[in-house]
N, C-alpha and C positions, 0 to 999 in steps of 0.2 A: 309539615304537619298542620292540619286545620285546628285553629283555636276557636272555642265556642263556649256559650253558656248553656249547660245541660238543662237548665230550668226554663229556657225560652222556647216554649212549644210552638208559638206562632212562627218564629223564624224557621224552625225545622220543617214545618208543614208547607209554607209558601215560598221559601227560598230554594232556588235550584243552583247549587254550587257547581262549578265546572267539573268537579269530581263526582257529582251525583250520578248514580246509575241510570236515572231517567234519561239524561242527555245521551249517554252512551248507547242506550237501547232503543232510541227513537227510530232509527232505520229498520231494525228488526221488528219492532212493534208495529210499524206501518205495514210491513210484509205479512205479519201474522194476522193483522186486521183484514187485509185484502184477501188473504187465504180463507179466513173464517167467513167473510162475506160471500166468497165464491161457493163454499160448501153449503152455506145456508140457502143461497139462491137455488142451487141444484136440487137440494132436498125438498124445498118448499114449493118452488115454481116449476121445476123441470121434471125431476123424478117423481114428484107427487107421492111420496112414500106414505103408506097408511100408518096410523098410530100404533098398530100392533106389529109393525115391522121389527125384525130381529136387530136391525141397526140401532134401535132405541136402547137395546140392552148393553151397548158398548159402555155406557156410563157405569155399569157394575164393575167393569175392569178398572175404571178410574178410581172408584171408591176403595177397591182392594189395594191398588198401587199407591194411592195417596199417602198411606201410612209409611210405606217403604221409602218413598222419595223424601218424606219428612225426616226419617231417621238418617238417611244418607246426607242430607243437607246440614242437619245438626252436627253430625260427625265432621263434615267438611269445614264448617265455619269454626267449630271448636278447635280443630287441629290448626287451622290458619291463625286463629287468635293466640293459641299457645306459642306458636313460633314468634309472633309479634311481641308478646309479653316477655318471652324469654330473651329476645333481643334487647328489650328495654332494661331488663334486670342486668344483663351483661354490661351494657353501657353505664348503668348506675354503678356497677363494680369498678369500672374504669375510672369514673369520677372519684370514688372513694380512695382507690389505690393511688391515684395521682396526688390527691391531697395528702395521704399518709406519707408517701415518699417525700413530698415537699416539706412536710412538717418535720420529719426526721432529719432531712438534710439541712434544714434551717437551724436545727439545734447542733448538728455535728460540724458543719463547715464554718470556717472563720474567714477565709480569703474571699474577696469580692469576685475575683475571676472565676472561681469554682462555682460560686452561687449564681453568677451570671450565666454560666454554661447550662446549668440545670434549669434555670429560669426559662431558657429557650427550648431545650431538648425535651423536657417532660411534656409540655403542651403539643410539641411537634408530633409526638407519637399518636395522640388522639386525632390530630388533623390529618395525618397521612393515612391512618387506619380508615377514617371516613372516606377519603378519596379512593383508597384501595378497594373498599367494599362497593363503591359506586363505579369502579373501573374508570376513574377520571385520571387525567394527566397530573403528575406531581412535579413540582418545580425541581429541577436537577440540583440546584444549589440550596441546601437546607439553611445553613448559615455559616459564616466564616469559611473554613476550608473543608467542611463536611459535604460530600456529594452523594445524592441518592441516584442510583442507576435504575432506569425504567425496566430493564429486562430481568431484574432480580426482584425477589420478594421485598417490597419496600418497608413494611412494618418491621420485618426482621432486621433490616439494615439499621433502623433507628435503635432498636433494642440492643443490637450489637455495639453500636457506638456508646450507648448509655452504660452498658456493662463494662466496656473497656475503660471508660472514664472512672467508674467506681473502682475497678481493679488497679488503675494507675494511682488513685488516691491511697489505696492500701499499700502499694509498693513504695510510695513516697512517704509512708508513715503518717499520713494525714488522718487516716481512720484506723481503728483497731480490727483485729480478726473478728471479734464479736459483732462489731458494727457492720463489717462486710457481710456477714451471714444475715443480719437483719435486713440490710438493703437488698441483698440478693433475692430474698423472698418477694419483695415488692416488685422488682424488675421481672422476675419469673412470672408474676401474675399478669403482666402485660401480654406476654406471649400466650398464656392460657386464654386470655380474653379474646385475642385475635383468632386463635384456633376455634373457639366456640362460635364466633361470628361467622367464620368461614364454613363451619359445619352447617349452619342454618342457610347461608347463602348458596352453597354448592350442593345441597340435598333437597331438591324440590319434591312436591307431592308425587308419588308414583304415577307415571303416565297412564297406565291402564285404568287406574281408579278415576283420575280426572277426566279422561276421555269417555269412560262409561257413564259418568254422571251427566256430562254434557249431552250425550246421545239419549240418555234416559229422559232428561228434561225436554229435549226436542221432540221425540216421538210421543211423549205423554201429552204435550201441548197440541201437537198436530192432529191427534185423534180426538181431542175434546169436542170440536164442533159437530162431529158425526152423531154423537149420542145426545148432546144437550140441546141441539136445535129443535128437538121435538117439544121440549119444555119451555124454552126461552125464545124461540123464533129468531128474529134478527137481533135480538138483545144478546145473543150468544157472541156477537162480535166484540163488544167492550168487555164482556166477562172473560173471554179467552185471552184477550190482550192483557187484562189486569193480572190473570193467573200467571201468564208468561213473565210479566214484569216482576212479580214477587219472586218466582223461582229463579229466574235468571239473575236478578239483583243479588240474591244470596251467594250465588256462584261467583259473580263479579267481585263482590266484597272480599270473599275468601281469596280470590286470585291476587287482589291488590295487597292484602296485608300479610300473605304468606312469605313474602320477601320484604322484611321490614327495613332493609338498608338501601332501597332504591330511591327514585325521585318522584314517586307518586305522592299525591296530596296527603294521604293518610299514613305515609311511611314515617319512621322515627326521625325526629329532628337532630340527627347526629352532628350536623354542622354547628348547630346552636350549642349542643352539649360540648363539643370540642372548644368552642369559643368561651364557654363558661369555665372549662378546665384551665384555659390559658389565663383568664382573669384571676382565678383563685390561686393558681401557682405563683403568679406574679405578686399577689398580695402576701403570700407566705414567705417567698424568698426575696 
């Protein structure tokens, strides 16, 4: 995730980060510019269309559709940001639940071997959930004699080990039934968080909606030079390129943040959050 100073306008304007949409759109912008130049040349030099040509009225269509495309892009970006923000809230809950579990266990447990076990296993859940959402390989050996199998649901395996340990503590009379119920709620919340993350990860924006918006932007921009060349002449080239840059950038930004658990520059820093959980749990236990 990119860290920045939101009050530094100069940096925003003149710095082009590798994740900036301008860099990603340069090839397409060059194509749109060449296309606009070709249309402008044909209309001005070759076809020599008069000022009262009906082609000039195409700009009326753009004025009518501009409002529609604005609404679609606003809905698209808001939907994508909602998914990103929900993912951040979910991982914030994981941080709090990990701390609460560690705080309760630090007060309940007296033996160092038990405290050492939870000091390792609680942060491991966040670390493995991060890798699970990114589809990265997880080390088979978690720690000691606990093994994570790749072909099975990895966060569930850690949650299973965690609950079995809690249940063993109850069977050995190290915790009471009331304490078991309290701890069970915290462990259950881990699986709820994992399910919420997977819901976002595995449910993309409907294909038909995303495809329609891309086609709409493409045909909207490709028809711009025909009408506006009468008013702008060859200046229609930079104008059309800029309009395409604005519209396509909004779509690219939405594509990037709608999956907040990936490896893009603006995705959530889940690895850093997992490291913070590890540090906090070690301090508590």
